[in-house]
C-alpha positions as CSV (number, residue, x, y, z in Angstrom):
1,X,37.6,107.9,137.0
2,X,41.3,107.0,137.4
3,X,44.0,107.1,140.1
4,X,46.2,109.5,138.1
5,X,45.3,112.9,136.8
6,X,43.3,113.0,133.5
7,X,42.3,115.9,131.2
8,X,38.5,116.1,130.7
9,X,37.2,116.7,127.2
10,X,36.3,120.3,127.7
11,X,39.8,121.2,128.8
12,X,41.7,119.3,126.1
13,X,43.7,121.2,123.5
14,X,46.0,120.4,120.6
15,X,46.7,116.8,119.8
16,X,44.8,115.5,122.8
17,X,41.6,117.3,121.6
18,X,42.1,115.9,118.1
19,X,42.3,112.4,119.5
20,X,39.4,112.9,121.8
21,X,37.3,114.0,118.9
22,X,38.2,110.8,117.0
23,X,37.3,108.5,119.9
24,X,34.4,110.3,121.5
25,X,30.8,109.0,121.7
26,X,27.5,110.8,122.2
27,X,27.6,114.2,124.0
28,X,31.4,114.3,123.7
29,X,31.7,111.3,126.0
30,X,35.2,109.8,126.1
31,X,35.6,106.3,127.8
32,X,37.7,106.4,130.9
33,X,40.2,103.9,129.6
34,X,41.0,106.3,126.8
35,X,41.0,109.3,129.1
36,X,43.5,107.6,131.3
37,X,46.1,108.2,128.5
38,X,45.4,111.9,128.4
39,X,48.8,113.0,129.9
40,X,50.5,111.1,127.0
41,X,48.3,111.3,124.0
42,X,50.7,109.3,121.8
43,X,50.0,106.3,124.0
44,X,46.2,106.8,123.5
45,X,46.8,106.8,119.8
46,X,48.8,103.6,120.0
47,X,46.1,101.9,122.2
48,X,43.2,103.0,120.0
49,X,45.0,101.9,116.8
50,X,45.7,98.4,118.3
51,X,42.1,98.1,119.6
52,X,40.5,99.1,116.3
53,X,42.7,96.9,114.1
54,X,42.5,93.9,116.3
55,X,38.8,93.9,117.2
56,X,37.0,96.2,114.7
57,X,38.7,95.7,111.3
58,X,36.9,94.6,108.1
59,X,39.7,92.1,107.3
60,X,38.8,90.0,110.4
61,X,37.0,86.7,109.6
62,X,36.1,85.6,113.1
63,X,32.6,87.1,114.0
64,X,33.0,90.3,116.0
65,X,30.5,89.2,118.7
66,X,32.7,86.1,119.3
67,X,35.9,88.2,119.5
68,X,34.0,90.3,122.1
69,X,33.1,87.1,123.9
70,X,36.8,86.2,124.1
71,X,37.5,89.7,125.5
72,X,34.9,89.2,128.2
73,X,36.3,85.8,129.1
74,X,39.9,87.1,129.4
75,X,38.8,90.2,131.3
76,X,36.9,88.1,133.8
77,X,39.9,85.9,134.2
78,X,41.9,89.0,135.0
79,X,39.2,90.3,137.3
80,X,38.8,93.4,135.2
81,X,35.2,94.4,135.8
82,X,35.5,97.5,133.7
83,X,36.3,95.6,130.5
84,X,33.8,92.8,131.4
85,X,31.0,95.4,131.7
86,X,31.9,97.3,128.6
87,X,32.5,94.4,126.3
88,X,29.6,92.2,127.5
89,X,27.3,95.2,126.6
90,X,29.0,95.3,123.2
91,X,28.7,91.6,122.5
92,X,25.1,91.6,123.6
93,X,24.3,94.4,121.2
94,X,26.2,92.7,118.3
95,X,24.7,89.2,119.0
96,X,21.1,90.4,119.1
97,X,20.1,87.2,121.0
98,X,19.5,88.0,124.7
99,X,19.0,84.3,125.7
100,X,22.4,83.3,124.2
101,X,24.1,86.4,125.6
102,X,22.7,85.6,129.1
103,X,23.9,82.0,128.8
104,X,27.4,83.3,127.8
105,X,27.3,85.6,130.9
106,X,26.4,82.9,133.3
107,X,29.1,80.5,131.9
108,X,31.8,83.2,132.0
109,X,30.9,84.2,135.6
110,X,31.1,80.5,136.5
111,X,34.4,80.0,134.6
112,X,32.7,77.0,132.9
113,X,33.7,76.6,129.3
114,X,31.6,73.5,128.7
115,X,28.4,75.4,129.6
116,X,29.0,78.2,127.1
117,X,26.2,78.2,124.5
118,X,28.8,78.1,121.7
119,X,29.9,75.8,118.9
120,X,32.7,73.2,119.8
121,X,35.2,75.1,117.7
122,X,34.4,78.3,119.6
123,X,34.8,76.6,123.0
124,X,38.3,75.4,121.7
125,X,39.2,79.1,121.1
126,X,38.0,80.0,124.6
127,X,40.3,77.2,126.0
128,X,43.2,78.7,124.1
129,X,42.4,82.2,125.4
130,X,42.2,80.8,128.9
131,X,45.5,79.1,128.7
132,X,47.2,82.1,127.1
133,X,45.9,84.3,129.9
134,X,46.6,82.0,132.8
135,X,49.9,80.4,131.8
136,X,51.2,81.7,128.5
137,X,54.6,80.0,128.7
138,X,52.8,76.6,128.9
139,X,51.4,76.9,125.4
140,X,52.8,74.4,122.9
141,X,52.4,73.8,119.2
142,X,49.7,71.2,119.9
143,X,47.4,74.1,121.2
144,X,47.5,75.6,117.7
145,X,46.9,72.2,116.2
146,X,43.8,71.8,118.3
147,X,42.5,75.1,116.9
148,X,43.2,74.0,113.3
149,X,41.5,70.6,114.0
150,X,38.5,72.5,115.3
151,X,38.2,74.3,112.0
152,X,40.1,77.5,112.3
153,X,42.5,78.8,109.6
154,X,45.9,80.1,110.7
155,X,44.7,83.6,110.0
156,X,41.7,83.1,112.3
157,X,44.0,81.7,114.9
158,X,46.0,84.9,114.7
159,X,42.9,86.9,115.3
160,X,42.0,84.8,118.4
161,X,45.6,85.3,119.7
162,X,45.6,89.0,119.1
163,X,42.3,89.7,120.7
164,X,43.2,87.6,123.8
165,X,46.6,89.4,124.0
166,X,45.0,92.8,123.5
167,X,42.6,92.3,126.4
168,X,45.5,91.3,128.7
169,X,47.0,94.8,127.9
170,X,43.7,96.6,128.3
171,X,42.9,94.9,131.6
172,X,46.3,95.9,133.0
173,X,45.9,99.5,131.8
174,X,42.5,99.7,133.6
175,X,43.5,97.8,136.8
176,X,46.9,99.5,137.1
177,X,45.5,103.0,136.8
178,X,42.2,102.4,138.7
179,X,39.8,103.2,135.9
180,X,36.1,103.1,136.7
181,X,33.0,103.1,134.6
182,X,31.7,106.3,136.2
183,X,30.5,108.5,133.4
184,X,31.1,105.9,130.7
185,X,28.4,104.8,128.2
186,X,28.7,101.0,128.2
187,X,28.8,99.0,125.1
188,X,29.9,101.7,122.6
189,X,32.6,100.8,120.1
190,X,34.2,102.0,116.9
191,X,31.9,99.9,114.8
192,X,32.7,101.2,111.3
193,X,34.9,98.3,110.4
194,X,35.0,99.4,106.8
195,X,37.1,102.4,107.8
196,X,40.1,101.6,110.0
197,X,40.7,105.3,110.6
198,X,37.1,105.9,112.0
199,X,37.5,105.5,115.8
200,X,34.3,107.2,116.8
201,X,32.2,105.3,119.4
202,X,28.6,104.8,118.7
């Protein structure tokens, strides 16, 4: 599950048990990325709050399935198969269009933005996420201008930025600690966007 020691759900006590109960899915399943924080529960709490607020918050205006698409793109760039698998399953569930989801998968695997079955403005957001992931110091104000010209508000640009940046963090957590998907249930997420404190995975 990870290269460092982790505390399984059935052995958790105190604050860790409380947090596990907040993030768990069916049959008390806790994703390995969250379990990797078990020796320092406060870092799990910080990670989960960031994840929920950036990707699953009712105040977001960019469609959640597209935010997940950005996450899959960034994760593939970073060669983080764990996040690619989890979040592609999530975007496919949210999109409810298997043909379009499969087209997204093929384009992401090929690293081909132009072949993504997305609107031009969404492709522009993927270009921004790609540049932010590959060469963040190369970004200039004109990159933001292109997103505005494509039709995004500054608040939506912030959402695109935060999701792309979050996945860079999540990818490095997974890759740096050797998390695997063994035992995970793919595609679950804290979908109750109306309640930012509801972290349960369903």
